[in-house]
One Martini backbone bead per residue (centre of mass of N, CA, C, O) as a GRO file, in nm:
protein
  423
    1UNK     BB    1   8.728  12.247   7.778
    2UNK     BB    2   8.692  12.425   8.052
    3UNK     BB    3   8.427  12.441   8.267
    4UNK     BB    4   8.271  12.720   8.432
    5UNK     BB    5   8.093  12.947   8.605
    6UNK     BB    6   8.173  13.199   8.433
    7UNK     BB    7   8.050  13.109   8.158
    8UNK     BB    8   7.745  13.182   8.234
    9UNK     BB    9   7.741  13.490   8.197
   10UNK     BB   10   7.728  13.500   7.873
   11UNK     BB   11   7.430  13.320   7.908
   12UNK     BB   12   7.196  13.459   8.078
   13UNK     BB   13   6.963  13.502   7.864
   14UNK     BB   14   6.923  13.175   7.878
   15UNK     BB   15   6.707  13.094   8.113
   16UNK     BB   16   6.566  12.832   8.007
   17UNK     BB   17   6.843  12.675   8.038
   18UNK     BB   18   7.018  12.889   8.214
   19UNK     BB   19   7.203  13.024   8.496
   20UNK     BB   20   7.394  13.269   8.597
   21UNK     BB   21   7.738  13.297   8.725
   22UNK     BB   22   8.002  13.385   8.959
   23UNK     BB   23   8.356  13.365   9.068
   24UNK     BB   24   8.401  13.643   9.224
   25UNK     BB   25   8.137  13.559   9.400
   26UNK     BB   26   7.954  13.367   9.629
   27UNK     BB   27   7.683  13.529   9.600
   28UNK     BB   28   7.656  13.387   9.278
   29UNK     BB   29   7.658  13.039   9.319
   30UNK     BB   30   7.341  13.006   9.260
   31UNK     BB   31   7.105  12.801   9.119
   32UNK     BB   32   6.789  12.890   9.059
   33UNK     BB   33   6.467  12.872   9.084
   34UNK     BB   34   6.188  12.838   8.883
   35UNK     BB   35   5.871  12.880   8.737
   36UNK     BB   36   5.754  12.552   8.748
   37UNK     BB   37   5.594  12.272   8.630
   38UNK     BB   38   5.519  11.983   8.822
   39UNK     BB   39   5.507  11.632   8.774
   40UNK     BB   40   5.376  11.399   8.986
   41UNK     BB   41   5.519  11.057   9.005
   42UNK     BB   42   5.516  10.969   9.281
   43UNK     BB   43   5.868  11.007   9.337
   44UNK     BB   44   5.857  11.139   9.049
   45UNK     BB   45   5.996  11.394   8.839
   46UNK     BB   46   5.884  11.512   8.542
   47UNK     BB   47   6.001  11.597   8.222
   48UNK     BB   48   5.835  11.789   7.951
   49UNK     BB   49   6.110  11.978   7.892
   50UNK     BB   50   6.437  11.967   7.795
   51UNK     BB   51   6.481  12.291   7.734
   52UNK     BB   52   6.390  12.321   8.041
   53UNK     BB   53   6.438  12.391   8.352
   54UNK     BB   54   6.382  12.136   8.615
   55UNK     BB   55   6.340  12.157   8.941
   56UNK     BB   56   6.423  12.041   9.265
   57UNK     BB   57   6.287  12.096   9.546
   58UNK     BB   58   6.544  12.169   9.788
   59UNK     BB   59   6.767  12.049   9.589
   60UNK     BB   60   7.133  12.015   9.610
   61UNK     BB   61   7.451  12.088   9.460
   62UNK     BB   62   7.767  12.058   9.619
   63UNK     BB   63   8.080  12.208   9.534
   64UNK     BB   64   8.416  12.163   9.592
   65UNK     BB   65   8.773  12.263   9.620
   66UNK     BB   66   8.841  11.979   9.661
   67UNK     BB   67   9.070  11.653   9.660
   68UNK     BB   68   9.056  11.376   9.833
   69UNK     BB   69   9.099  11.139   9.617
   70UNK     BB   70   9.414  11.178   9.572
   71UNK     BB   71   9.494  11.086   9.901
   72UNK     BB   72   9.247  10.885   9.927
   73UNK     BB   73   9.038  10.667   9.989
   74UNK     BB   74   8.713  10.622   9.941
   75UNK     BB   75   8.607  10.635  10.236
   76UNK     BB   76   8.780  10.872  10.333
   77UNK     BB   77   8.678  11.080  10.122
   78UNK     BB   78   8.380  11.069  10.202
   79UNK     BB   79   8.421  11.153  10.495
   80UNK     BB   80   8.548  11.428  10.429
   81UNK     BB   81   8.303  11.547  10.286
   82UNK     BB   82   8.104  11.512  10.518
   83UNK     BB   83   8.262  11.674  10.733
   84UNK     BB   84   8.261  11.940  10.578
   85UNK     BB   85   7.958  11.976  10.571
   86UNK     BB   86   7.911  11.975  10.878
   87UNK     BB   87   8.096  12.211  10.945
   88UNK     BB   88   7.964  12.439  10.777
   89UNK     BB   89   7.657  12.368  10.898
   90UNK     BB   90   7.663  12.266  11.200
   91UNK     BB   91   7.632  11.939  11.212
   92UNK     BB   92   7.639  11.791  11.538
   93UNK     BB   93   7.385  11.617  11.497
   94UNK     BB   94   7.176  11.372  11.397
   95UNK     BB   95   6.934  11.555  11.343
   96UNK     BB   96   7.078  11.758  11.154
   97UNK     BB   97   7.175  11.551  10.947
   98UNK     BB   98   6.892  11.443  10.872
   99UNK     BB   99   6.781  11.717  10.754
  100UNK     BB  100   6.971  11.715  10.496
  101UNK     BB  101   6.933  11.469  10.316
  102UNK     BB  102   7.164  11.290  10.215
  103UNK     BB  103   7.209  11.139   9.895
  104UNK     BB  104   7.509  11.230   9.805
  105UNK     BB  105   7.861  11.132   9.770
  106UNK     BB  106   8.149  11.299   9.637
  107UNK     BB  107   8.520  11.193   9.570
  108UNK     BB  108   8.631  11.164   9.261
  109UNK     BB  109   8.524  11.339   9.025
  110UNK     BB  110   8.413  11.491   9.274
  111UNK     BB  111   8.347  11.727   9.535
  112UNK     BB  112   8.038  11.637   9.703
  113UNK     BB  113   7.677  11.708   9.740
  114UNK     BB  114   7.346  11.588   9.806
  115UNK     BB  115   7.086  11.812   9.936
  116UNK     BB  116   6.901  11.971  10.178
  117UNK     BB  117   6.801  12.325  10.163
  118UNK     BB  118   6.799  12.628  10.302
  119UNK     BB  119   6.853  12.960  10.293
  120UNK     BB  120   7.056  12.971  10.526
  121UNK     BB  121   7.244  12.743  10.425
  122UNK     BB  122   7.316  12.871  10.157
  123UNK     BB  123   7.451  13.124  10.278
  124UNK     BB  124   7.671  12.973  10.431
  125UNK     BB  125   7.806  12.842  10.183
  126UNK     BB  126   7.873  13.105  10.022
  127UNK     BB  127   8.090  13.205  10.254
  128UNK     BB  128   8.265  12.957  10.170
  129UNK     BB  129   8.579  12.895  10.010
  130UNK     BB  130   8.524  12.572   9.971
  131UNK     BB  131   8.305  12.664   9.776
  132UNK     BB  132   8.245  12.660   9.442
  133UNK     BB  133   7.930  12.558   9.414
  134UNK     BB  134   7.573  12.595   9.362
  135UNK     BB  135   7.318  12.351   9.253
  136UNK     BB  136   7.025  12.287   9.136
  137UNK     BB  137   6.845  12.031   9.097
  138UNK     BB  138   6.766  11.825   8.806
  139UNK     BB  139   6.623  11.718   8.520
  140UNK     BB  140   6.673  11.417   8.329
  141UNK     BB  141   6.704  11.276   7.991
  142UNK     BB  142   6.669  11.126   7.726
  143UNK     BB  143   6.703  11.190   7.419
  144UNK     BB  144   6.454  11.290   7.243
  145UNK     BB  145   6.291  11.154   7.012
  146UNK     BB  146   6.196  11.156   6.719
  147UNK     BB  147   5.856  11.276   6.694
  148UNK     BB  148   5.852  11.425   6.951
  149UNK     BB  149   5.787  11.711   7.123
  150UNK     BB  150   6.120  11.741   7.198
  151UNK     BB  151   6.184  11.657   6.917
  152UNK     BB  152   6.268  11.618   6.615
  153UNK     BB  153   6.239  11.532   6.310
  154UNK     BB  154   6.212  11.277   6.103
  155UNK     BB  155   6.386  11.054   5.878
  156UNK     BB  156   6.159  10.901   5.757
  157UNK     BB  157   6.204  10.623   5.932
  158UNK     BB  158   6.186  10.647   6.282
  159UNK     BB  159   6.045  10.399   6.376
  160UNK     BB  160   5.967  10.137   6.577
  161UNK     BB  161   5.789   9.905   6.776
  162UNK     BB  162   5.869   9.611   6.933
  163UNK     BB  163   5.953   9.311   7.140
  164UNK     BB  164   6.022   9.122   6.935
  165UNK     BB  165   6.176   8.870   6.807
  166UNK     BB  166   6.481   8.758   6.612
  167UNK     BB  167   6.612   8.474   6.459
  168UNK     BB  168   6.768   8.657   6.247
  169UNK     BB  169   7.059   8.778   6.162
  170UNK     BB  170   7.162   9.124   6.142
  171UNK     BB  171   7.312   9.412   5.979
  172UNK     BB  172   7.308   9.711   6.047
  173UNK     BB  173   7.384   9.989   5.873
  174UNK     BB  174   7.566  10.128   6.090
  175UNK     BB  175   7.769   9.902   6.131
  176UNK     BB  176   7.878   9.907   5.844
  177UNK     BB  177   7.962  10.212   5.825
  178UNK     BB  178   8.179  10.172   6.086
  179UNK     BB  179   8.314   9.887   6.067
  180UNK     BB  180   8.168   9.671   6.215
  181UNK     BB  181   8.129   9.349   6.356
  182UNK     BB  182   8.355   9.300   6.568
  183UNK     BB  183   8.510   9.088   6.757
  184UNK     BB  184   8.568   9.109   7.087
  185UNK     BB  185   8.910   9.076   7.267
  186UNK     BB  186   8.914   9.246   7.505
  187UNK     BB  187   8.906   9.402   7.854
  188UNK     BB  188   8.699   9.600   7.810
  189UNK     BB  189   8.420   9.825   7.871
  190UNK     BB  190   8.065   9.917   7.883
  191UNK     BB  191   7.911  10.198   8.008
  192UNK     BB  192   7.553  10.238   8.081
  193UNK     BB  193   7.402  10.551   8.100
  194UNK     BB  194   7.069  10.472   8.191
  195UNK     BB  195   6.777  10.243   8.201
  196UNK     BB  196   6.939  10.005   8.163
  197UNK     BB  197   6.940   9.639   8.118
  198UNK     BB  198   6.876   9.351   7.971
  199UNK     BB  199   6.999   9.095   8.161
  200UNK     BB  200   6.877   8.833   7.960
  201UNK     BB  201   6.978   8.888   7.688
  202UNK     BB  202   7.077   8.687   7.417
  203UNK     BB  203   7.264   8.945   7.280
  204UNK     BB  204   7.410   8.985   7.572
  205UNK     BB  205   7.684   9.099   7.782
  206UNK     BB  206   7.611   9.108   8.127
  207UNK     BB  207   7.730   9.300   8.419
  208UNK     BB  208   7.569   9.330   8.714
  209UNK     BB  209   7.789   9.335   8.950
  210UNK     BB  210   7.905   9.635   8.833
  211UNK     BB  211   7.670   9.795   8.888
  212UNK     BB  212   7.424  10.077   8.902
  213UNK     BB  213   7.183  10.249   9.128
  214UNK     BB  214   7.009  10.558   9.169
  215UNK     BB  215   6.779  10.389   9.280
  216UNK     BB  216   6.597  10.317   9.608
  217UNK     BB  217   6.302  10.298   9.482
  218UNK     BB  218   6.086  10.118   9.352
  219UNK     BB  219   6.105   9.956   9.056
  220UNK     BB  220   6.389  10.081   8.982
  221UNK     BB  221   6.526   9.993   9.267
  222UNK     BB  222   6.512   9.664   9.228
  223UNK     BB  223   6.664   9.700   8.939
  224UNK     BB  224   6.874   9.690   8.636
  225UNK     BB  225   6.654   9.661   8.467
  226UNK     BB  226   6.477   9.738   8.167
  227UNK     BB  227   6.174   9.945   8.142
  228UNK     BB  228   6.220  10.089   7.842
  229UNK     BB  229   6.494  10.019   7.616
  230UNK     BB  230   6.720  10.228   7.567
  231UNK     BB  231   6.969  10.091   7.701
  232UNK     BB  232   6.956   9.830   7.529
  233UNK     BB  233   6.997   9.965   7.257
  234UNK     BB  234   7.274  10.081   7.313
  235UNK     BB  235   7.417   9.812   7.387
  236UNK     BB  236   7.373   9.671   7.107
  237UNK     BB  237   7.535   9.864   6.929
  238UNK     BB  238   7.802   9.808   7.070
  239UNK     BB  239   7.759   9.454   7.166
  240UNK     BB  240   7.628   9.260   7.000
  241UNK     BB  241   7.621   8.949   6.912
  242UNK     BB  242   7.775   8.681   6.719
  243UNK     BB  243   7.486   8.438   6.700
  244UNK     BB  244   7.238   8.437   6.474
  245UNK     BB  245   7.092   8.675   6.632
  246UNK     BB  246   6.935   8.949   6.532
  247UNK     BB  247   7.209   9.135   6.609
  248UNK     BB  248   7.500   9.342   6.556
  249UNK     BB  249   7.774   9.492   6.683
  250UNK     BB  250   8.054   9.665   6.677
  251UNK     BB  251   8.156   9.511   6.957
  252UNK     BB  252   8.121   9.200   6.960
  253UNK     BB  253   8.060   9.082   7.295
  254UNK     BB  254   8.090   9.292   7.478
  255UNK     BB  255   8.088   9.430   7.782
  256UNK     BB  256   7.800   9.530   7.973
  257UNK     BB  257   7.710   9.804   8.202
  258UNK     BB  258   7.478   9.899   8.432
  259UNK     BB  259   7.380  10.255   8.471
  260UNK     BB  260   7.113  10.356   8.660
  261UNK     BB  261   6.966  10.696   8.584
  262UNK     BB  262   6.701  10.596   8.447
  263UNK     BB  263   6.389  10.545   8.412
  264UNK     BB  264   6.116  10.394   8.264
  265UNK     BB  265   6.052  10.705   8.161
  266UNK     BB  266   6.351  10.850   8.107
  267UNK     BB  267   6.423  10.967   8.400
  268UNK     BB  268   6.609  11.201   8.616
  269UNK     BB  269   6.885  11.311   8.795
  270UNK     BB  270   7.174  11.478   8.817
  271UNK     BB  271   7.269  11.346   9.079
  272UNK     BB  272   7.243  11.054   8.967
  273UNK     BB  273   7.439  11.084   8.730
  274UNK     BB  274   7.683  11.158   8.899
  275UNK     BB  275   7.683  10.890   9.052
  276UNK     BB  276   7.746  10.728   8.797
  277UNK     BB  277   8.014  10.864   8.728
  278UNK     BB  278   8.146  10.790   8.997
  279UNK     BB  279   8.136  10.484   8.952
  280UNK     BB  280   8.312  10.482   8.698
  281UNK     BB  281   8.559  10.625   8.821
  282UNK     BB  282   8.603  10.397   9.042
  283UNK     BB  283   8.572  10.119   8.832
  284UNK     BB  284   8.721  10.202   8.599
  285UNK     BB  285   8.918  10.186   8.294
  286UNK     BB  286   9.144  10.224   8.080
  287UNK     BB  287   8.947  10.208   7.771
  288UNK     BB  288   8.688  10.260   7.849
  289UNK     BB  289   8.336  10.312   7.804
  290UNK     BB  290   8.090  10.591   7.831
  291UNK     BB  291   7.748  10.606   7.784
  292UNK     BB  292   7.555  10.929   7.710
  293UNK     BB  293   7.213  10.921   7.619
  294UNK     BB  294   7.178  11.234   7.738
  295UNK     BB  295   6.984  11.529   7.865
  296UNK     BB  296   6.987  11.900   7.920
  297UNK     BB  297   7.035  12.132   8.106
  298UNK     BB  298   7.259  12.305   8.264
  299UNK     BB  299   7.549  12.128   8.427
  300UNK     BB  300   7.837  12.180   8.593
  301UNK     BB  301   7.860  11.934   8.774
  302UNK     BB  302   7.852  11.719   8.552
  303UNK     BB  303   8.085  11.826   8.384
  304UNK     BB  304   8.301  11.799   8.604
  305UNK     BB  305   8.269  11.493   8.641
  306UNK     BB  306   8.352  11.409   8.356
  307UNK     BB  307   8.628  11.540   8.358
  308UNK     BB  308   8.736  11.379   8.600
  309UNK     BB  309   8.687  11.084   8.491
  310UNK     BB  310   8.856  11.113   8.218
  311UNK     BB  311   9.146  11.115   8.360
  312UNK     BB  312   9.141  10.780   8.369
  313UNK     BB  313   9.078  10.695   8.047
  314UNK     BB  314   8.784  10.736   8.009
  315UNK     BB  315   8.538  10.723   7.756
  316UNK     BB  316   8.317  10.982   7.678
  317UNK     BB  317   7.983  10.954   7.544
  318UNK     BB  318   7.793  11.216   7.376
  319UNK     BB  319   7.496  11.340   7.310
  320UNK     BB  320   7.389  11.613   7.125
  321UNK     BB  321   7.093  11.595   7.039
  322UNK     BB  322   6.720  11.651   6.922
  323UNK     BB  323   6.663  11.996   6.865
  324UNK     BB  324   6.805  12.153   6.634
  325UNK     BB  325   7.067  12.266   6.792
  326UNK     BB  326   7.296  12.392   6.983
  327UNK     BB  327   7.503  12.199   7.186
  328UNK     BB  328   7.586  12.442   7.386
  329UNK     BB  329   7.283  12.421   7.534
  330UNK     BB  330   7.385  12.132   7.646
  331UNK     BB  331   7.367  11.875   7.885
  332UNK     BB  332   7.676  11.726   7.825
  333UNK     BB  333   7.749  11.799   7.522
  334UNK     BB  334   7.946  12.068   7.570
  335UNK     BB  335   8.177  11.902   7.645
  336UNK     BB  336   8.535  11.930   7.672
  337UNK     BB  337   8.803  11.687   7.615
  338UNK     BB  338   8.977  11.446   7.714
  339UNK     BB  339   8.785  11.166   7.651
  340UNK     BB  340   8.564  11.354   7.497
  341UNK     BB  341   8.251  11.284   7.310
  342UNK     BB  342   8.055  11.431   7.057
  343UNK     BB  343   7.745  11.320   6.889
  344UNK     BB  344   7.614  11.304   6.586
  345UNK     BB  345   7.368  11.269   6.313
  346UNK     BB  346   7.282  11.017   6.061
  347UNK     BB  347   7.191  10.895   5.756
  348UNK     BB  348   7.156  10.745   5.491
  349UNK     BB  349   7.413  10.870   5.279
  350UNK     BB  350   7.544  11.085   5.475
  351UNK     BB  351   7.297  11.235   5.608
  352UNK     BB  352   7.161  11.460   5.786
  353UNK     BB  353   6.994  11.478   6.079
  354UNK     BB  354   6.741  11.698   6.145
  355UNK     BB  355   6.746  11.658   6.474
  356UNK     BB  356   7.032  11.736   6.514
  357UNK     BB  357   7.271  11.856   6.677
  358UNK     BB  358   7.523  12.123   6.678
  359UNK     BB  359   7.869  12.202   6.666
  360UNK     BB  360   8.208  12.364   6.647
  361UNK     BB  361   8.200  12.327   6.913
  362UNK     BB  362   8.156  11.993   7.051
  363UNK     BB  363   8.163  11.829   6.806
  364UNK     BB  364   8.346  11.537   6.681
  365UNK     BB  365   8.119  11.335   6.562
  366UNK     BB  366   7.963  11.124   6.326
  367UNK     BB  367   7.666  10.903   6.325
  368UNK     BB  368   7.446  10.665   6.316
  369UNK     BB  369   7.071  10.756   6.392
  370UNK     BB  370   6.880  10.649   6.164
  371UNK     BB  371   6.718  10.376   6.174
  372UNK     BB  372   6.791  10.181   6.437
  373UNK     BB  373   6.879   9.857   6.504
  374UNK     BB  374   6.810   9.681   6.818
  375UNK     BB  375   6.795   9.612   7.117
  376UNK     BB  376   6.549   9.514   7.372
  377UNK     BB  377   6.326   9.465   7.575
  378UNK     BB  378   6.231   9.145   7.643
  379UNK     BB  379   6.424   9.023   7.405
  380UNK     BB  380   6.420   9.239   7.188
  381UNK     BB  381   6.347   9.459   6.904
  382UNK     BB  382   6.442   9.788   6.758
  383UNK     BB  383   6.347  10.093   6.573
  384UNK     BB  384   6.534  10.396   6.606
  385UNK     BB  385   6.593  10.754   6.670
  386UNK     BB  386   6.907  10.931   6.733
  387UNK     BB  387   7.178  11.036   6.915
  388UNK     BB  388   7.151  10.784   7.097
  389UNK     BB  389   7.236  10.599   6.844
  390UNK     BB  390   7.507  10.725   6.757
  391UNK     BB  391   7.691  10.707   7.008
  392UNK     BB  392   7.737  10.386   7.022
  393UNK     BB  393   7.898  10.367   6.767
  394UNK     BB  394   8.142  10.528   6.879
  395UNK     BB  395   8.192  10.351   7.127
  396UNK     BB  396   8.263  10.093   6.970
  397UNK     BB  397   8.503  10.202   6.817
  398UNK     BB  398   8.673  10.281   7.079
  399UNK     BB  399   8.680   9.992   7.189
  400UNK     BB  400   8.854   9.886   6.939
  401UNK     BB  401   8.989  10.187   6.923
  402UNK     BB  402   9.063  10.405   6.703
  403UNK     BB  403   8.967  10.657   6.510
  404UNK     BB  404   8.829  10.701   6.198
  405UNK     BB  405   8.795  10.826   5.858
  406UNK     BB  406   8.465  10.855   5.679
  407UNK     BB  407   8.437  11.141   5.632
  408UNK     BB  408   8.158  11.351   5.557
  409UNK     BB  409   7.877  11.513   5.620
  410UNK     BB  410   7.573  11.600   5.486
  411UNK     BB  411   7.430  11.908   5.587
  412UNK     BB  412   7.565  12.073   5.796
  413UNK     BB  413   7.435  12.356   5.957
  414UNK     BB  414   7.727  12.492   6.050
  415UNK     BB  415   7.938  12.443   5.790
  416UNK     BB  416   8.101  12.206   5.962
  417UNK     BB  417   8.175  11.910   5.879
  418UNK     BB  418   8.145  11.613   6.011
  419UNK     BB  419   8.307  11.345   6.109
  420UNK     BB  420   8.308  11.011   6.029
  421UNK     BB  421   8.302  10.741   6.223
  422UNK     BB  422   8.552  10.475   6.219
  423UNK     BB  423   8.733  10.161   6.221
   0.00000   0.00000   0.00000
């Protein structure tokens, strides 16, 4: 179902999550900054509460009503978006263009830019009918694991552990439950929008050459390698090799591509995530899967980008979130549409994971997410829990083909039991 700016009006009261605006008048199309405490860590602003919007001061995502990518090649469409921005803001000199600090130009999944704006420039944009909406950039992070301050409680053994290698291959319980562990023989790939991937992990087929990095400086900007472990864990659940080592994935041996939008601390910006979605939309193929085990406060710009990219036949897999709340309160989990799937979590015995977000819509399937062993940074393996772990099980299933029905999960709190996805 198409999300638009008007939808936010009905949920204005939930200001801690998102701010409403109306498409009846461009006077109300800016999502404003709220009084929030930001912790500055180098050049990175960390979000310490995924449930509350934490804005990046002075940085905005402007989305246009144009669709240059439909009729132009990539470079021409980017130039058209840039020229439109300069025209509206009257940026006729290099000095004025430099002041805008344009960070990203989007022309495929959506038409828009991320840039620095003052109040006068915001007002100028509001008055132009080519502007769909303006949204202040925010912090996003991977769905906080269970047992952490922002995540729900763990069920049984929440996992944890180290980076150590494991010489003997095992099949994690979740892989068995979704009928995975099938050697992948197709031509499609899995795009991992996350913290990177351990590029030389012995249990993964990683294509670094097709990857993307939203970071341009610091240690995260130097490499697509995973400094956190989260992205590598996701990649292994989808596609760890059947090679007698470590673990096996759902679609064993499939190619995984790092789209690094989260730092080694597990956070990034919505503008950077949209740039990652744009990269997948530009370079992906019908039948590919794009795993997004991340989330935060409402971002209509990100939701629009996912909807646009999914029209190319790429299947976007979205974590429902780990706050034990309605997934309709979280982006991008609440997005619905063709080729878009939101995944909740269960533990062994087909029992609901108490940390998992819920709601139908947007949840499409449930998958194993409690105590999941998979690959980790530095060539290691780790057992952790979360809808971040459930989502790649579903991604692997869809990489192998269409989803099957594995029954329903026990104890779904919304009273409408989610279907368990299987191959």
